[in-house]
N, C-alpha and C positions, 0 to 999 in steps of 0.2 A: 504493500500500500504506500509506503513512504517514498517509493520511486516514481509516483505519479506527479508529473509537473502540472500545476494549475496556473492558468492566467485569467485574472479578472479584468475584463475589458469594460472601461467606463467612458462613454462619450460625454463630453462636456462643452457647453457653449455659454459663455458669459456667466460663469458660476463663481466669481471671486468671493462672494459673500458666504459660500458654503463649502468651497472646495477643500479647505484645510480640515474642516470637520469630517468630510467624506474620506479624505486620506487617512486620518487617524482611526476612524471606525473600520475601514476596510483593512488597514494594517493589523488592527486588533484581531479581526476575524481570521486573517491569513496566518498570524502567529499562533493562534489557538490550534488551527489545523496542523501546522508544522510541529508544534509541541506534542500533539496527540498522534503524530506520525500518520496522519491521513493523506498528506501530500508531501512532496519533496521540498527540501530547504531552498531550492532555486526557483520556487514558484514566485510569480510576480503579480503586481497590479499595473495594468497598462491604461493610462489616461489618454484618450484621443481628443485633442483640442480641435474642435470643429470650427476654426476660424473666429475664435473669440476676439472681441475688440476691447475687452477689459484686461485685468491682471491675472486671469486664470492661468495662462501659460507660464508666466513668471513664478507664480506660486508653486506650480507643479515642478518646474525646473529646480526650485530651491530644495524640494523634497527628494529630487532624484539623486542627491548625495547618498541616500539609502538605496542599495542595489536592488531592493525589492520593488522600487517604484520606477516605472518606465513611462516615457512620453512619446506619442506620435503627434506631430503638429501638421495639420492639413493646411494647404495654401489658402483656402477660403472656406466659407461655410457651405458644406455640401448636404447637410441634413443628417438626422440621427441614424437613418438606415445605412447610409453610405459610411458614416463614421464607425458604426459597428463592424461593417465589412472590412474597413481598413484595418481595424484591430485584429480581426479574425484571420485575415489574409497575411498579416505581417509578422505574426509570432508563431513559434512552434511549441506545442504543448500536448499533453494527454487529455486535459480537461479544460474546457473554455466556459467561463461564466460571464454573461453580459448583464450589467446593471447600470441604471442611470445615476448620474452624479448627485442628484438631489436626495438620494437615499429615502425616498418615500416607499421604496420596496425594502423590506427588512433584511439587512445584510447578514444577520445571524442565521437566516434560512440557508445561506450558502453551505453551512456545515452539514445540514440535513440533505442538501442536494448532492454533496460529495458522497455521503453515506449511501444514497440511492444509486449513485453511479457505481459504487463498490458492490452493490447488490446485483448489478448487471444491466442497469438501464442506460440507454444511449442518450436520451434526452429527458430532462426534468424541467417541467414548466412551473414557474411561480405564478400562482393565481390568487387574486385577492378574494377574501371571504365577503367583504363589503366595502363600500366606497364612502364611508362617513367623512373622511378627511377631504373629499373633493367638493368643489362648489356645486350648487344646484344645477347650473348649466352643464358642467362637465359630467356630473353623475348621470343625468338623464340623457344626454347625447350619447354617452358611452353605452348605456342600456339599449337605446334605439339602434346604435351601430351594430351591436352583437346580434340583436333580434333580426335586423335587416340582412346581415350576412348569412345567417342560418336560413332565412326565408328564400334567398336567391341561390342557395346551395353551396356557399363558400364555407368550408369546414375550418373554423378556428376556435381556439379555447376561450371559453367565457372568462372575462375579467383577467386575461393574460396580456401583458404588454410586451416588453422586450427583456424581462427578467427570466433567464433560463440557463440551464447547464446543457452543454453539448460535449460529447466525447470526440475523439479524433476521427472516428468513422463518420459521425454526423457532419462534422466540418468538411471532411473530404467530399462527401456527397453534396453539401451545400455549395461548394466551389464549382460543381459541375453546372450549376445554373448560371448562365451567362447573360441573362436579361438585364436591361438597363433600368427598367421601371421596377423598383424593389419594394416588396411588401414582405418582410421577413417572417411575420407571423403565419402567413399563408404558405410560404415556401417551406419553412421548417416543418410545418404540419404535414406537408406532402411527402416528406422524406420516407415515411413508412417504417421508421425504426421503433424499437421498443421504448416506450415512454410512460411517464406518470405525472400526476399533478401533485404539487405541494401547496397547501393553502395557508395564507397568513393575513394578518390585519394590516392594512395600509397605514403608514406613518405620516404624521403631519410634517410638512416641509420645515426644516430647522431654520433656514434663512433664505432670503432671496425670493424671486417670483418665478413661476413656471414660464418656460420659453415656448410652450405649445399653445399658441393662440387658437381661438375658435376657427380662424381661417385655415391654420395649419392642420387642425384636426379634420376639417372637412376635406382638405387636400389629400390627407392620408387615406381617408375613407374612400374618396373617389379613385385614388390609385389602387386600392384593394379591389374595388368593384371592377374596374376596367382591366386589371391584371389577371383576375381569376374568374371572371364571368362574362358570358356573351349575352346575358339577359337584356341589357339595354338595346343591343342591336336587334334582338328578337322582338322586343317591345315595339320597335319602329315598324316592323312588319305587321304586327297585330294592329297597331294604331292606323297604319296605312290601309289595311283591309276594312277596319271599322269606318274610317272617314270615306273610303270609296263606297261603302254601303250607304252611308248617310247621303253622299253626293248623288247616288243613283236614285234615292227616294226624292231628293230635291228636283232632279231632272224630270222624273215622272210627274211630280206635282206641277212643274212649270209647263210641261206639254199638255197635261189635262186642262190647266187653267187657260192656256192659249186656245185650245179647241173649243172650250165652253165659254170663251170670252169673259172669264173672270178678270176683275181688276187686279193687276200685279202690284204688290206692296212697293213702296218707294225705295229710296237710296239707303234707309236705315238697315233693312234686312240684307241688302247687298253688302254694305260695309261690314256688318256683323259676320257674314259668311266669309268674306275675304280675310278679315282679321283672324278669324278662327283657323282657317286652313293655312294662312301664312304663318301663324304661330307654330302649328304642327310641323310645317316644312322646315322652318328655321331651327326648331328644336331638334328635329331629326338630323339635319345637316350638322348641327353642333356636336351631337353624339358621334356621328360617323367621323367628324373631324378629329375628335379626341382619340379615337382608335387609330386613325391614320397618322396622327402626330406621334403616337407610340411606335408605330412601324418605322417612321422616319428616324426616331431616336435610336432604334435597334440597328437600322441600316448604317447609320453614321459610325456606330461602334466606338464612340468616344469613351475614354476612361471614366470610371465612376467618381474618382477622386485623385488628387495629386498630393503626395506627401512632401512637405517642405523640409522637415527635420525630424530626427528620431534621437532619443536619449535613453541609454540603458536597455535598448531593445534586445540585444543579444543576437542570436542566430535567426536569420530570416528564413521563412518557409520557401 
């Protein structure tokens, strides 16, 4: 057991108010596991600085005097999903744990995750029991998000974010996914490896504010939908058939009215019909455009991130 190298990957973006607390708490957890011989002494905590504009990078660099702390500095802000991949792709380990720097996910649960790994699990998901520490907006939008995902057939874990353990096999399979539009919760779920859930109570944020705005949450949700479901495109077909049926009825009504010399309503009814069908057309084109834009991104095959600097990283994969 003591030969298993663990790397805790922690993406951070403008977390200067909490990053020192996060380092201390994660170091505490890491040292407990080393002392208990659950993991090897060369295990690390790797902070991925996702283009922070505050003092986050400088603070982490100061702690890099400790060989257990490593830093990956990205050239700009690429987003949480890419920052996690940068960490996973850049270090060599037997066990990988991803956790956000705000530590609203309980870091002590990592010990139980490692024990589950030793029992033979390839992936261990951290799932919240409840969301009492979240705002009313975030709590309810998260609930709607999971319900909607299940409704359209996207299989993801309820109340699981990016707090998880993966072994080397899971990470190697994850690297086989070359897509540029990343939704890790969906991809990891699709790996099909032996997995389990560990439940915990979410913690209140010790300091600072969340960097996930309502817009970013919606963007992540839309990325999940368009990456793992064809339902929006199929809905266009259904809506098209429905509007065609309605149009046919309107045409029949117009012909009958013409034959029987009924008075035809004025411009109001015409404007309403034009506005309705124009809205359907524009919405349909927008959905198709979203999918086409993802095809364009894949065809360009640009890198997901650029690493500007590394400290204490050790051997690269």
